[in-house]
N, CA, C and O of each residue as an XYZ file, in Angstrom:
1032
protein
N      30.207    104.962    170.479
C      31.812    105.866    170.912
C      31.388    107.025    171.449
O      30.268    107.002    170.941
N      31.401    108.151    172.159
C      31.075    109.198    173.008
C      32.054    109.820    171.852
O      33.013    109.223    171.363
N      31.588    111.229    171.492
C      32.764    112.304    170.545
C      33.066    111.218    169.312
O      34.163    110.664    169.233
N      32.371    111.054    168.695
C      33.669    110.095    167.071
C      33.912    110.957    165.980
O      33.194    111.712    165.324
N      34.872    110.712    165.958
C      35.268    111.294    165.218
C      35.628    111.215    163.179
O      35.368    111.942    162.220
N      36.199    110.154    163.352
C      35.605    109.479    161.862
C      34.787    107.605    162.011
O      34.833    106.654    162.792
N      34.443    107.795    161.344
C      33.553    106.512    161.174
C      33.347    105.562    160.169
O      32.768    105.965    159.160
N      33.827    103.928    160.239
C      33.986    103.337    158.640
C      32.309    102.724    159.239
O      32.081    102.287    160.367
N      31.525    102.837    158.339
C      29.947    102.652    158.118
C      29.879    101.891    157.141
O      29.844    102.420    156.030
N      29.824     99.909    157.280
C      29.621     99.024    156.439
C      30.500     98.818    154.873
O      30.185     98.522    153.720
N      31.872     99.198    155.675
C      32.423     99.545    154.327
C      32.765     98.476    153.715
O      32.422     97.544    154.442
N      33.142     98.174    152.991
C      33.848     96.591    151.780
C      34.643     97.882    150.511
O      34.244     98.965    150.083
N      35.979     97.007    150.249
C      37.053     97.431    149.044
C      36.918     96.286    148.176
O      36.806     95.280    148.877
N      36.889     96.062    147.151
C      37.306     95.513    146.139
C      38.102     95.552    144.640
O      37.884     96.352    143.730
N      38.726     94.852    144.652
C      40.122     95.016    143.752
C      39.719     94.005    142.514
O      40.297     92.925    142.390
N      38.630     94.457    141.558
C      38.436     93.407    140.760
C      37.474     92.058    141.566
O      36.564     92.146    142.391
N      38.164     90.750    140.884
C      37.250     89.937    142.286
C      38.098     89.686    143.502
O      37.797     88.715    144.195
N      39.243     90.525    143.892
C      39.833     90.558    144.818
C      39.407     90.603    146.059
O      40.557     90.962    146.309
N      38.714     90.589    147.427
C      37.821     90.915    147.921
C      39.238     91.673    149.399
O      39.857     90.719    149.871
N      39.575     92.703    149.865
C      40.198     93.366    150.186
C      39.662     93.363    151.605
O      40.358     92.728    152.397
N      38.512     93.969    152.121
C      38.004     94.645    152.723
C      36.819     94.174    153.093
O      35.860     94.745    152.575
N      36.502     92.967    154.118
C      35.119     92.407    154.406
C      34.328     92.892    154.359
O      34.454     94.109    154.497
N      32.732     92.266    154.104
C      31.514     93.454    154.002
C      31.261     93.507    155.556
O      31.458     92.642    156.409
N      30.770     94.774    155.662
C      30.357     94.820    156.770
C      31.068     95.417    157.798
O      30.699     95.254    158.962
N      32.343     96.298    157.436
C      33.425     96.928    158.173
C      32.812     98.130    159.080
O      32.558     99.224    158.578
N      32.656     97.923    160.068
C      32.706     98.513    160.593
C      33.497     99.136    162.302
O      33.737     98.446    163.294
N      33.707    100.470    162.128
C      34.548    101.416    163.171
C      34.512    102.817    163.819
O      34.192    103.812    163.169
N      34.770    102.849    164.812
C      34.575    104.494    164.944
C      35.524    104.522    165.852
O      35.767    103.608    166.641
N      36.150    105.677    165.768
C      37.352    106.260    165.979
C      36.950    107.795    167.106
O      36.201    108.701    166.739
N      37.565    107.756    168.295
C      37.078    108.615    168.725
C      37.583    110.239    168.231
O      38.094    110.146    167.115
N      37.587    111.370    168.625
C      38.518    112.549    168.561
C      39.339    112.710    169.959
O      39.071    112.832    171.154
N      40.850    112.621    168.871
C      41.858    112.721    169.638
C      42.604    111.206    170.025
O      43.645    111.128    170.677
N      41.892    110.106    169.516
C      42.234    109.276    169.598
C      43.280    108.305    169.197
O      42.995    107.817    168.104
N      44.995    107.601    169.960
C      45.890    107.625    168.923
C      45.416    105.899    168.793
O      45.544    105.044    169.669
N      44.734    105.702    167.153
C      44.625    104.103    167.293
C      45.719    103.343    165.921
O      46.056    104.012    164.944
N      46.064    102.134    166.082
C      46.930    101.462    165.363
C      46.190    100.259    165.219
O      45.599     99.633    166.099
N      46.313     99.953    163.734
C      46.396     98.997    162.899
C      47.577     97.705    163.021
O      48.781     97.777    162.774
N      46.782     96.522    163.488
C      48.504     95.533    163.470
C      47.564     94.174    162.840
O      46.473     93.917    163.348
N      47.985     93.546    161.961
C      47.760     92.683    160.933
C      49.215     92.190    160.121
O      50.341     92.685    160.083
N      48.567     90.897    159.464
C      49.950     90.793    158.913
C      50.229     91.518    157.593
O      49.454     92.470    157.501
N      50.790     91.453    156.866
C      51.080     92.047    155.661
C      50.051     91.513    154.614
O      49.681     90.338    154.626
N      49.559     92.531    153.609
C      49.013     92.162    152.396
C      47.729     92.348    152.982
O      46.964     92.556    152.041
N      46.660     92.399    154.810
C      45.600     92.127    154.409
C      44.564     93.682    154.608
O      43.392     93.733    154.979
N      45.393     94.728    154.254
C      44.488     95.412    154.067
C      44.610     97.190    154.943
O      44.125     98.312    154.802
N      45.195     96.757    155.489
C      45.728     98.079    156.422
C      45.130     98.961    155.834
O      43.986     99.415    155.837
N      46.716     99.280    154.961
C      47.382    100.183    154.120
C      45.917    101.142    153.064
O      45.605    102.278    152.707
N      45.546    100.011    152.990
C      43.647    100.187    151.762
C      43.137    100.775    152.797
O      42.697    101.881    152.482
N      42.988    100.501    153.999
C      42.006    101.750    154.803
C      42.260    102.746    155.268
O      41.410    103.624    155.421
N      43.782    102.901    155.697
C      43.960    104.119    155.410
C      44.039    105.242    154.253
O      43.674    106.412    154.369
N      44.576    104.652    153.153
C      43.815    105.067    151.938
C      42.830    105.817    151.820
O      42.803    106.966    151.380
N      41.693    104.951    152.351
C      40.677    105.244    151.786
C      39.863    106.206    152.774
O      38.812    106.763    152.457
N      40.702    106.361    154.418
C      40.596    107.596    154.851
C      41.060    109.055    154.307
O      40.545    110.152    154.522
N      42.207    108.709    153.527
C      42.882    109.926    152.993
C      41.971    110.730    151.533
O      41.765    111.907    151.235
N      41.756    109.961    151.157
C      40.876    109.939    149.950
C      41.850    109.767    148.762
O      41.871    110.543    147.806
N      42.691    108.639    148.902
C      43.462    108.150    147.957
C      42.992    106.656    146.931
O      43.434    106.203    145.876
N      41.699    106.157    148.034
C      40.620    105.324    147.193
C      39.408    105.531    147.812
O      38.988    106.174    148.775
N      39.054    104.930    147.128
C      36.990    105.036    147.501
C      36.520    103.596    148.067
O      37.128    102.626    147.615
N      35.482    103.361    149.026
C      35.226    102.548    149.493
C      34.300    101.669    148.450
O      33.258    102.291    148.242
N      34.339    100.506    147.777
C      33.103     99.721    146.965
C      31.832     99.854    147.402
O      30.946     99.995    146.560
N      31.494     99.831    148.872
C      30.343     99.845    149.156
C      30.602    100.818    150.750
O      31.671    101.194    151.232
N      29.684    100.945    151.091
C      29.701    102.023    152.647
C      30.046    103.118    152.696
O      29.987    103.777    151.658
N      30.536    103.729    153.918
C      30.777    104.654    153.876
C      31.789    105.769    154.966
O      31.395    106.040    156.100
N      32.800    106.196    154.531
C      33.710    106.711    155.927
C      33.108    107.719    155.859
O      32.701    108.299    154.852
N      32.969    108.125    157.441
C      32.437    109.816    157.804
C      33.831    110.160    158.605
O      34.554    109.289    159.088
N      34.131    111.803    158.678
C      34.555    112.271    159.170
C      33.402    113.685    159.846
O      32.462    114.014    159.123
N      33.555    114.260    160.938
C      32.895    114.787    161.712
C      31.096    114.288    160.681
O      30.276    115.136    160.328
N      31.012    113.409    160.540
C      29.486    113.632    160.622
C      29.119    113.800    158.780
O      28.037    113.736    158.196
N      30.590    114.042    158.220
C      30.785    113.821    156.241
C      31.227    112.708    155.448
O      32.162    111.958    155.725
N      30.548    112.665    154.529
C      31.492    111.824    153.815
C      33.197    112.039    153.624
O      33.527    113.216    153.477
N      33.780    111.508    153.618
C      34.819    111.746    153.353
C      35.325    112.336    151.738
O      34.828    111.556    150.925
N      36.141    113.444    150.997
C      36.202    113.099    149.868
C      37.267    113.316    149.488
O      38.004    112.693    150.253
N      38.058    113.993    148.516
C      39.773    114.019    148.203
C      40.329    114.501    149.441
O      39.898    115.003    150.479
N      41.762    114.073    148.819
C      42.722    114.396    150.076
C      42.383    116.006    150.196
O      41.907    116.736    149.327
N      42.678    116.250    151.203
C      42.894    118.188    152.634
C      43.648    118.099    153.133
O      44.423    117.196    153.449
N      43.490    119.489    153.358
C      44.777    119.284    154.467
C      44.184    119.037    155.713
O      45.175    118.943    156.437
N      43.055    118.847    156.533
C      42.552    117.779    157.420
C      42.915    116.804    157.855
O      42.665    116.382    158.984
N      43.817    116.091    156.701
C      43.902    114.306    157.046
C      45.803    114.639    156.321
O      46.109    114.763    155.135
N      46.755    114.700    157.569
C      47.717    114.111    156.642
C      48.579    112.927    156.727
O      48.591    112.192    157.715
N      49.269    112.757    155.727
C      49.610    111.210    155.418
C      51.104    111.234    155.792
O      51.778    112.264    155.788
N      51.561    110.016    156.115
C      52.852    110.045    155.904
C      52.825    108.395    155.318
O      52.201    107.573    155.988
N      53.462    107.993    154.164
C      53.822    106.339    153.516
C      55.180    106.079    154.094
O      56.112    106.747    154.542
N      54.896    104.851    153.895
C      56.020    103.903    153.907
C      57.134    104.546    153.295
O      58.208    104.373    153.870
N      57.134    105.063    152.536
C      58.145    105.087    151.394
C      58.323    106.537    151.392
O      57.541    107.237    150.749
N      59.594    107.209    152.270
C      59.556    108.985    151.630
C      59.391    109.139    150.489
O      59.502    108.502    149.441
N      59.035    110.314    150.906
C      58.194    111.572    150.035
C      59.406    112.661    150.214
O      59.831    112.719    151.368
N      60.127    113.663    149.128
C      60.103    114.785    149.297
C      59.960    115.259    147.826
O      59.591    114.504    146.926
N      60.417    117.131    147.568
C      60.139    117.274    146.436
C      62.122    117.808    146.363
O      62.844    118.446    147.129
N      62.209    117.533    145.825
C      64.096    117.417    144.951
C      64.367    118.961    144.902
O      65.378    119.503    145.349
N      63.316    119.585    144.293
C      63.727    120.854    144.512
C      63.360    121.715    145.024
O      63.148    122.780    144.444
N      63.156    121.513    146.354
C      63.025    122.170    147.658
C      64.059    121.940    148.767
O      64.215    120.777    149.141
N      64.772    122.901    149.329
C      65.979    122.001    150.235
C      64.847    121.528    151.494
O      63.619    121.442    151.502
N      65.586    121.351    152.216
C      65.394    120.481    153.367
C      63.776    121.074    154.238
O      62.866    120.342    154.627
N      63.850    122.593    154.343
C      62.706    123.871    154.997
C      62.309    123.411    154.268
O      61.886    122.256    154.307
N      62.298    124.204    153.262
C      61.516    124.212    152.046
C      60.673    123.069    152.166
O      59.601    123.500    152.591
N      60.611    122.006    152.034
C      60.142    120.545    152.272
C      58.800    120.818    153.237
O      57.587    120.633    153.141
N      59.579    121.277    154.060
C      58.570    121.768    155.735
C      57.613    122.962    155.270
O      56.443    122.582    155.212
N      57.744    123.925    155.022
C      57.021    124.760    154.649
C      55.952    124.352    153.403
O      54.774    124.435    153.751
N      56.077    124.115    152.627
C      54.967    123.225    151.545
C      54.158    122.912    151.918
O      53.111    123.026    151.279
N      54.195    122.230    153.404
C      53.533    121.250    153.930
C      52.002    122.293    154.570
O      50.876    122.027    154.988
N      52.933    123.719    154.285
C      51.803    124.352    154.955
C      51.318    125.629    154.295
O      51.084    126.727    154.800
N      51.212    125.144    152.830
C      51.123    126.724    151.906
C      49.611    126.486    151.895
O      49.221    126.733    150.753
N      48.637    126.128    152.643
C      47.802    126.900    152.268
C      46.977    127.084    153.611
O      45.759    127.257    153.617
N      47.904    127.017    154.944
C      47.494    127.583    155.800
C      47.635    129.159    155.508
O      48.707    129.704    155.244
N      46.200    129.908    155.609
C      46.427    131.266    155.874
C      45.937    131.713    157.088
O      45.818    132.925    157.264
N      45.614    130.870    158.011
C      45.968    131.336    159.484
C      47.084    131.673    160.141
O      47.220    132.069    161.298
N      48.107    131.422    159.043
C      49.705    131.658    160.011
C      50.145    132.370    159.334
O      50.067    132.090    158.138
N      50.673    133.357    159.641
C      51.775    134.415    159.105
C      52.762    134.194    158.371
O      52.318    133.122    157.960
N      53.927    134.306    157.742
C      55.231    133.997    156.672
C      56.047    133.824    158.299
O      56.624    132.740    158.376
N      56.161    134.573    159.389
C      57.038    134.385    160.534
C      56.355    133.073    161.168
O      57.289    132.572    161.794
N      55.324    132.314    161.330
C      54.999    132.006    162.387
C      55.095    130.194    161.682
O      55.525    129.248    162.342
N      54.631    130.102    160.377
C      55.446    129.365    159.452
C      56.721    128.882    159.555
O      57.192    127.762    159.754
N      57.273    130.201    159.338
C      58.927    129.505    160.203
C      59.092    129.023    160.544
O      59.560    127.913    160.289
N      58.626    129.868    161.988
C      58.804    129.227    163.615
C      58.394    127.491    163.593
O      59.080    126.699    164.239
N      57.248    127.053    162.803
C      56.584    125.985    163.045
C      57.776    124.735    162.071
O      57.914    123.538    162.323
N      58.400    125.456    161.084
C      58.720    124.653    160.471
C      60.247    124.207    160.917
O      60.766    123.251    160.341
N      61.079    125.043    162.132
C      61.970    125.355    162.864
C      61.897    123.931    163.884
O      62.717    123.020    163.998
N      60.099    124.219    164.805
C      60.002    123.454    165.410
C      60.193    122.121    165.246
O      60.959    121.332    165.798
N      59.405    122.002    164.431
C      59.159    120.085    163.579
C      60.861    120.018    162.879
O      61.194    118.841    163.019
N      61.869    120.690    162.295
C      62.746    120.037    162.037
C      63.914    119.585    163.217
O      64.856    118.797    163.300
N      63.192    120.659    164.115
C      64.371    120.055    165.587
C      63.779    118.844    165.981
O      64.427    117.825    166.226
N      62.322    118.960    166.058
C      62.040    117.385    166.204
C      62.622    115.939    166.207
O      62.921    115.087    167.044
N      62.640    116.175    164.080
C      62.972    114.894    164.128
C      64.155    115.039    163.620
O      64.470    114.315    162.676
N      65.306    116.252    164.262
C      66.583    116.190    164.525
C      67.290    116.393    162.737
O      68.180    115.735    162.197
N      66.516    117.491    162.222
C      67.372    117.476    161.194
C      67.660    119.287    160.760
O      67.934    119.728    159.644
N      67.488    120.055    162.037
C      67.879    121.432    162.351
C      69.304    121.480    161.534
O      69.587    122.517    160.934
N      69.874    120.768    161.518
C      71.413    121.139    161.043
C      71.313    120.692    159.452
O      72.268    120.898    158.703
N      70.255    120.150    159.049
C      70.255    120.136    157.564
C      69.374    121.150    156.570
O      69.329    121.111    155.341
N      68.875    121.819    157.228
C      67.678    123.224    156.667
C      67.960    123.417    155.346
O      66.994    123.583    154.601
N      69.016    123.434    154.900
C      69.252    124.310    153.582
C      69.979    123.478    152.919
O      70.792    124.026    152.175
N      69.980    122.014    152.922
C      70.188    121.200    151.890
C      69.254    120.802    151.521
O      68.142    121.115    151.946
N      69.580    119.735    150.324
C      68.139    119.578    149.095
C      68.529    117.722    149.383
O      69.657    117.260    149.549
N      67.037    116.838    149.367
C      67.310    116.021    149.676
C      67.352    115.237    149.079
O      66.544    114.313    148.981
N      68.487    115.443    148.427
C      69.345    114.210    147.382
C      70.628    114.267    147.656
O      71.458    113.595    147.044
N      71.088    115.581    149.194
C      72.318    115.104    150.000
C      72.139    114.427    151.206
O      73.054    113.946    151.873
N      70.824    114.389    151.508
C      70.800    113.837    152.252
C      70.223    111.966    152.769
O      69.523    111.630    151.813
N      70.240    111.103    153.507
C      69.615    109.988    153.225
C      68.192    109.341    153.379
O      67.331    109.921    154.039
N      67.991    108.340    152.872
C      66.814    107.876    152.963
C      66.361    108.016    153.762
O      65.543    108.916    153.570
N      66.298    107.428    155.406
C      65.316    107.707    157.001
C      65.570    109.440    157.370
O      65.061    109.982    158.351
N      66.769    110.399    156.014
C      66.307    111.121    156.764
C      65.613    112.047    156.038
O      65.276    113.065    156.644
N      65.176    111.887    154.333
C      64.203    112.052    153.896
C      62.563    111.207    154.574
O      61.406    111.627    154.614
N      63.056    110.171    154.927
C      61.528    110.298    156.216
C      61.318    110.999    157.219
O      60.176    111.163    157.649
N      62.055    111.372    157.604
C      61.841    112.583    158.853
C      61.581    113.955    158.086
O      61.212    114.886    158.802
N      61.702    114.160    156.948
C      61.494    115.278    156.457
C      59.927    114.801    156.132
O      59.071    115.601    156.512
N      59.575    113.894    155.639
C      57.868    113.849    155.083
C      57.070    114.322    156.318
O      56.260    115.247    156.252
N      57.381    113.539    157.609
C      56.835    113.105    158.874
C      57.113    115.041    159.767
O      56.280    115.460    160.571
N      58.208    115.769    159.427
C      57.840    116.877    160.332
C      57.243    118.022    158.792
O      57.395    119.218    159.039
N      56.731    117.763    157.595
C      56.212    118.442    156.813
C      54.663    117.860    157.668
O      53.809    118.593    158.166
N      54.662    116.672    157.638
C      52.920    116.445    157.927
C      52.420    116.801    159.240
O      51.293    117.247    159.458
N      53.374    116.566    160.154
C      53.282    117.803    161.547
C      53.126    119.319    161.507
O      52.301    119.883    162.226
N      53.961    120.008    160.622
C      53.619    121.098    160.208
C      52.583    121.580    159.981
O      52.018    122.555    160.476
N      52.126    120.454    158.722
C      50.787    121.261    158.092
C      49.432    121.442    159.602
O      48.667    122.390    159.781
N      49.534    120.516    160.215
C      48.516    121.232    161.552
C      47.555    119.975    161.188
O      47.052    119.714    162.280
N      47.089    119.162    160.356
C      46.118    117.711    159.901
C      45.326    118.000    161.085
O      45.735    118.794    161.932
N      44.148    117.361    161.193
C      43.208    117.468    162.590
C      43.474    115.924    162.221
O      43.705    115.407    163.314
N      43.547    115.061    161.364
C      43.659    113.537    160.850
C      44.816    113.284    160.907
O      45.213    114.230    160.226
N      46.144    112.494    161.313
C      47.146    111.546    160.632
C      46.546    110.649    160.762
O      45.610    110.364    161.508
N      47.348    109.868    159.624
C      47.214    108.786    158.946
C      48.588    108.498    158.680
O      49.204    109.227    157.902
N      49.374    107.125    159.458
C      50.941    106.993    159.296
C      50.945    105.515    158.898
O      50.616    104.585    159.635
N      51.299    105.443    157.822
C      51.514    104.205    157.509
C      53.466    103.758    157.525
O      54.327    104.115    156.721
N      53.574    103.036    158.542
C      54.457    102.520    158.859
C      56.321    103.761    158.994
O      57.531    103.583    158.852
N      55.356    104.923    159.346
C      56.293    105.908    158.750
C      58.006    105.897    159.439
O      58.968    106.503    158.967
N      57.989    104.917    160.805
C      59.359    104.538    161.519
C      59.692    103.896    161.098
O      60.305    103.283    161.972
N      59.848    103.293    160.021
C      60.808    101.547    159.501
C      61.456    102.054    158.850
O      61.796    101.114    158.131
N      62.169    103.239    158.330
C      63.377    103.252    157.861
C      64.663    103.947    158.625
O      65.811    104.151    158.232
N      63.967    104.247    159.952
C      64.878    104.839    160.868
C      65.362    104.234    161.789
O      64.769    103.253    162.236
N      66.781    104.727    162.417
C      67.319    103.595    163.523
C      66.715    103.953    164.894
O      66.093    104.927    165.319
N      67.167    102.708    165.457
C      66.439    102.464    166.439
C      66.224    103.286    167.671
O      65.290    103.104    168.452
N      67.512    104.561    167.842
C      67.224    105.239    168.488
C      66.493    106.387    168.171
O      65.999    107.112    169.035
N      66.396    106.596    166.892
C      65.681    107.904    166.198
C      64.398    107.021    166.593
O      63.689    107.580    167.429
N      64.042    106.017    166.255
C      62.312    105.485    166.143
C      61.786    105.915    167.193
O      60.731    106.546    167.256
N      63.034    105.361    168.785
C      62.468    105.297    169.991
C      61.983    106.861    170.284
O      60.849    107.136    170.677
N      63.004    107.819    170.034
C      62.072    108.946    170.025
C      61.482    109.621    169.474
O      60.990    110.616    170.007
N      61.297    109.293    168.064
C      60.094    110.137    167.689
C      58.827    109.202    167.758
O      57.833    109.396    167.059
N      58.915    108.468    168.403
C      57.721    107.418    169.309
C      57.243    107.990    169.960
O      56.158    108.425    169.576
N      57.861    108.490    171.792
C      57.481    108.847    172.500
C      57.035    110.499    172.483
O      56.476    111.051    173.431
N      57.442    111.234    171.068
C      57.593    112.862    170.824
C      56.212    112.728    170.007
O      55.471    113.711    169.974
N      55.831    111.502    169.323
C      54.616    111.304    168.234
C      53.537    111.316    169.975
O      52.932    112.375    170.137
N      53.392    110.521    170.824
C      52.150    110.602    172.020
C      52.368    111.936    172.301
O      51.364    112.641    172.197
N      53.376    112.474    172.621
C      53.270    113.849    173.321
C      52.400    115.436    172.700
O      51.831    116.371    173.263
N      52.757    114.991    170.973
C      51.797    115.942    170.581
C      50.428    115.469    170.619
O      49.469    116.056    171.119
N      50.441    114.312    170.019
C      49.627    113.621    169.987
C      48.019    114.300    171.282
O      46.839    114.580    171.071
N      48.742    114.294    172.297
C      47.994    114.992    173.591
C      47.976    116.100    173.433
O      46.813    116.471    173.277
N      49.009    117.273    173.358
C      48.859    118.415    173.395
C      48.409    119.055    171.960
O      47.884    120.164    171.862
N      48.610    118.444    171.188
C      47.939    119.348    169.719
C      46.416    118.838    169.372
O      45.745    119.472    168.558
N      45.848    117.556    170.084
C      44.662    117.443    169.744
C      44.560    116.335    168.786
O      43.376    116.067    168.580
N      45.260    115.700    168.221
C      45.355    115.402    166.807
C      44.582    113.221    167.160
O      44.949    112.432    168.031
N      43.408    113.003    165.930
C      43.049    111.821    165.977
C      44.142    111.509    164.918
O      44.394    112.137    163.890
N      44.760    110.335    165.437
C      45.863    109.343    164.796
C      45.671    107.974    164.919
O      45.669    107.213    165.888
N      45.404    107.731    162.950
C      45.488    105.868    162.667
C      47.035    105.656    161.955
O      47.547    106.289    161.032
N      47.638    104.366    162.857
C      49.366    103.995    162.675
C      48.979    103.018    162.064
O      47.916    102.720    162.609
N      49.174    102.318    161.261
C      49.585    101.245    160.658
C      51.038    100.572    161.157
O      52.086    101.115    160.809
N      51.051     99.514    161.887
C      52.685     99.272    162.062
C      52.528     97.614    162.151
O      51.366     97.254    162.343
N      53.522     96.544    162.040
C      53.881     94.965    162.001
C      54.634     94.971    163.511
O      54.916     93.960    164.155
N      54.832     96.062    163.823
C      55.869     95.724    164.914
C      54.907     96.338    166.232
O      54.373     97.446    166.280
N      54.867     95.104    167.413
C      53.606     94.420    168.143
C      54.259     95.980    169.544
O      53.507     96.876    169.927
N      55.439     95.860    169.896
C      56.005     96.197    170.639
C      55.784     98.212    170.507
O      55.602     99.039    171.401
N      55.886     98.347    169.281
C      55.935     99.589    168.918
C      54.212    100.064    169.455
O      53.852    100.940    170.241
N      53.335     98.960    168.561
C      51.689     99.357    168.580
C      51.284     99.363    170.164
O      50.215     99.821    170.569
N      52.459     98.694    171.143
C      51.494     98.915    172.708
C      51.996    100.170    172.875
O      51.208    100.336    173.806
N      52.502    101.069    172.840
C      53.739    101.820    173.064
C      52.846    102.959    172.765
O      52.771    103.880    173.579
N      52.094    102.978    171.560
C      51.993    103.982    171.287
C      50.437    104.280    171.051
O      50.070    105.431    170.816
N      49.564    103.252    171.116
C      48.241    103.218    170.946
C      47.389    103.757    172.058
O      48.003    103.712    173.124
N      46.334    104.189    172.153
C      45.125    104.147    172.959
C      44.504    103.213    172.989
O      44.149    102.712    174.056
N      44.043    102.461    171.206
C      43.112    101.455    171.239
C      44.079    100.865    169.858
O      44.504    101.558    168.934
N      44.248     99.502    170.035
C      44.787     98.089    168.877
C      44.192     97.741    167.822
O      43.766     96.684    168.289
N      43.831     97.745    166.860
C      42.620     97.049    166.325
C      43.590     96.082    165.508
O      44.320     96.448    164.587
N      43.463     94.693    166.039
C      44.120     93.747    164.848
C      43.075     93.204    164.324
O      41.917     93.178    164.742
N      43.952     92.379    162.542
C      43.069     92.411    161.663
C      43.918     90.669    161.306
O      45.051     90.262    161.566
N      42.657     89.972    160.576
C      42.929     89.114    160.041
C      43.334     88.765    158.924
O      43.197     89.761    158.214
N      43.861     87.738    158.179
C      44.398     88.214    156.328
C      43.457     88.478    155.713
O      42.332     88.238    156.152
N      43.655     89.014    154.592
C      42.817     89.403    153.708
C      41.028     88.287    153.152
O      41.718     87.271    153.071
N      40.380     88.052    152.985
C      39.630     89.883    153.397
C      39.510     90.408    154.532
O      38.996     89.802    155.473
N      39.919     91.487    154.606
C      40.110     91.861    156.114
C      39.032     92.235    157.051
O      38.143     93.018    156.715
N      39.101     91.632    158.347
C      37.884     91.484    159.736
C      38.659     91.707    160.715
O      39.693     91.041    160.778
N      38.451     92.429    161.459
C      38.344     92.793    163.338
C      38.599     91.319    163.675
O      37.819     90.414    163.376
N      39.651     91.173    164.261
C      39.709     89.936    165.187
C      39.594     90.116    167.036
O      39.161     89.430    167.962
N      40.221     91.379    166.886
C      40.494     92.254    168.553
C      40.373     93.403    168.646
O      40.544     94.037    167.604
N      40.079     94.067    169.734
C      40.368     95.673    169.804
C      40.905     95.357    171.296
O      40.364     94.658    172.153
N      41.954     95.971    171.356
C      42.739     95.920    172.673
C      42.989     98.083    173.584
O      43.350     99.194    173.196
N      42.576     97.539    174.641
C      41.929     99.023    175.179
C      43.296     99.183    176.391
O      43.384     98.957    177.598
N      44.346     99.748    175.217
C      45.604    100.114    175.794
C      45.786    101.445    176.621
O      46.819    101.463    177.292
N      44.974    102.574    176.705
C      44.480    103.753    177.114
C      44.193    103.380    178.793
O      44.622    103.857    179.844
N      43.265    102.305    178.463
C      42.687    101.626    180.074
C      43.488    100.969    180.826
O      43.293    100.853    182.036
N      44.755    100.322    180.045
C      45.962     99.523    181.188
C      47.279    100.973    181.641
O      47.904    101.021    182.701
N      47.372    101.857    180.637
C      49.190    102.466    180.614
C      48.429    103.820    180.705
O      49.273    104.630    181.087
N      47.118    104.516    180.519
C      46.721    105.752    180.690
C      47.263    106.837    179.306
O      48.204    106.512    178.583
N      46.721    107.739    179.180
C      47.160    108.525    178.392
C      49.075    109.581    177.855
O      49.406    110.480    177.083
N      49.734    108.692    178.857
C      50.998    109.693    178.883
C      52.239    108.539    179.209
O      52.153    108.156    180.376
N      53.030    108.090    178.679
C      53.929    107.683    177.810
C      55.201    108.086    178.200
O      55.506    109.271    178.062
N      56.165    107.116    178.767
C      57.688    107.560    178.560
C      57.878    105.994    178.095
O      56.966    105.174    178.199
N      59.292    105.657    177.521
C      59.917    104.601    176.868
C      60.299    104.441    178.413
O      60.446    103.220    178.478
N      60.477    104.797    179.331
C      60.889    103.629    180.916
C      59.909    103.041    180.858
O      60.061    102.126    181.667
N      58.388    102.901    180.152
C      57.617    102.147    180.394
C      57.682    100.640    179.572
O      56.926     99.722    179.889
N      58.506    100.543    178.677
C      59.227     99.277    178.346
C      59.689     98.508    178.948
O      59.836     97.355    178.542
N      60.101     98.973    180.247
C      60.556     98.273    181.105
C      59.890     97.679    181.900
O      60.167     96.739    182.645
N      58.936     98.271    181.731
C      57.810     97.503    183.069
C      57.533     95.770    182.706
O      58.029     95.134    181.776
N      56.797     95.388    183.527
C      56.351     93.805    183.363
C      55.245     94.002    182.498
O      55.265     93.516    181.368
N      53.900     94.928    183.072
C      52.928     95.076    182.618
C      52.693     95.363    181.039
O      51.771     95.063    180.281
N      53.972     96.105    180.847
C      54.264     95.873    179.063
C      54.329     95.027    178.325
O      53.753     94.753    177.272
N      55.130     94.554    178.953
C      56.306     93.445    178.534
C      54.935     92.079    178.759
O      55.124     91.108    178.026
N      54.002     92.015    179.437
C      52.233     91.085    179.578
C      52.062     91.574    178.004
O      52.252     91.035    176.914
N      51.636     92.788    178.420
C      50.864     93.081    177.359
C      51.168     92.954    175.377
O      50.638     92.956    174.266
N      51.992     92.892    175.876
C      53.262     92.811    174.490
C      53.277     91.055    174.227
O      53.133     90.626    173.082
N      53.390     90.488    174.934
C      53.052     89.314    174.786
C      52.249     88.662    174.858
O      52.523     87.578    174.344
N      51.084     88.724    175.340
C      50.063     88.733    174.872
C      49.322     88.822    173.981
O      48.268     88.228    173.750
N      50.204     90.065    173.097
C      49.258     90.671    171.919
C      50.258     90.056    170.821
O      49.869     90.229    169.666
N      51.700     89.244    170.998
C      52.283     88.489    169.790
C      51.947     87.390    169.815
O      52.353     86.827    168.799
N      51.200     86.505    170.683
C      50.556     85.276    170.722
C      49.254     85.617    169.912
O      48.858     84.800    169.081
N      48.570     86.798    170.121
C      47.155     86.897    169.048
C      47.831     86.777    167.548
O      47.634     85.938    166.670
N      48.229     87.302    167.563
C      49.049     88.236    166.066
C      49.078     86.757    165.516
O      48.334     86.469    164.579
N      50.222     85.464    166.272
C      50.826     83.953    165.763
C      49.797     83.660    165.478
O      49.580     83.344    164.308
N      48.709     83.650    166.486
C      47.042     82.268    166.019
C      46.509     82.861    164.582
O      46.046     82.283    163.599
N      46.766     84.272    164.865
C      45.975     84.808    163.631
C      46.089     84.318    162.260
O      45.281     83.855    161.455
N      47.529     84.599    162.243
C      48.325     84.573    161.074
C      48.023     82.871    161.022
O      47.317     82.297    160.193
N      48.677     82.334    162.014
C      48.547     80.381    161.813
C      46.927     80.105    161.087
O      46.816     79.698    159.930
N      46.005     80.336    161.780
C      44.552     80.105    161.779
C      44.702     80.617    160.238
O      44.625     79.691    159.432
N      44.858     81.632    159.792
C      45.062     81.789    158.311
C      45.419     80.873    157.138
O      44.730     80.459    156.206
N      47.116     80.618    157.568
C      47.190     79.460    156.861
C      46.761     78.423    157.038
O      46.976     77.520    156.229
């Protein structure tokens, strides 16, 4: 693939006797590509994400970012987990500012402006001075999303980040995430179980088998829909056809595993 940004090179992951990621796992992700990992629960999608983020190490093989093996977590790789995470001693705005603590290229005023921008994006401007224990779980997840986006990471690793949100907020953030990915030149790996979410967000969907994880199919969504998406796309027949075909594939994969 031209302009490979992130490469999985014959990666294997094993926890004791349990093989999570099948031998010779290979995948190349281009710069500014939005790749969605889709597959059954427990297949190893999140494990792959954690390895990219430096929270797990491969048993064998290598993961390379811009040609260099990934190391411990750093600002270039931002991660949003399934469960919300926030610092209870900081305000909502303070949590978002914390994500920019190592940005030497931004003045204090610029950091505040970025914090305000992303708090507005996730609908938390009016809660900027509140503490996390005073807001809902869904709001705390939105704090984590705003903090990661504000940090300005080159690669965003997102593990079902919208699962705790209401449908209206989830739809809004999905559309905004596509816009941010295009305008800010982000490479994104996004884990989900939601087929409709996968089709709407992805440039490419990678469908996985049950554990030990291997690639069942790769679907070129950008080739079908282009890079720009609006929520109106979900009402079109071509979207419905791709979603239905993908749902049948996922069900066949799960059935074969049983």
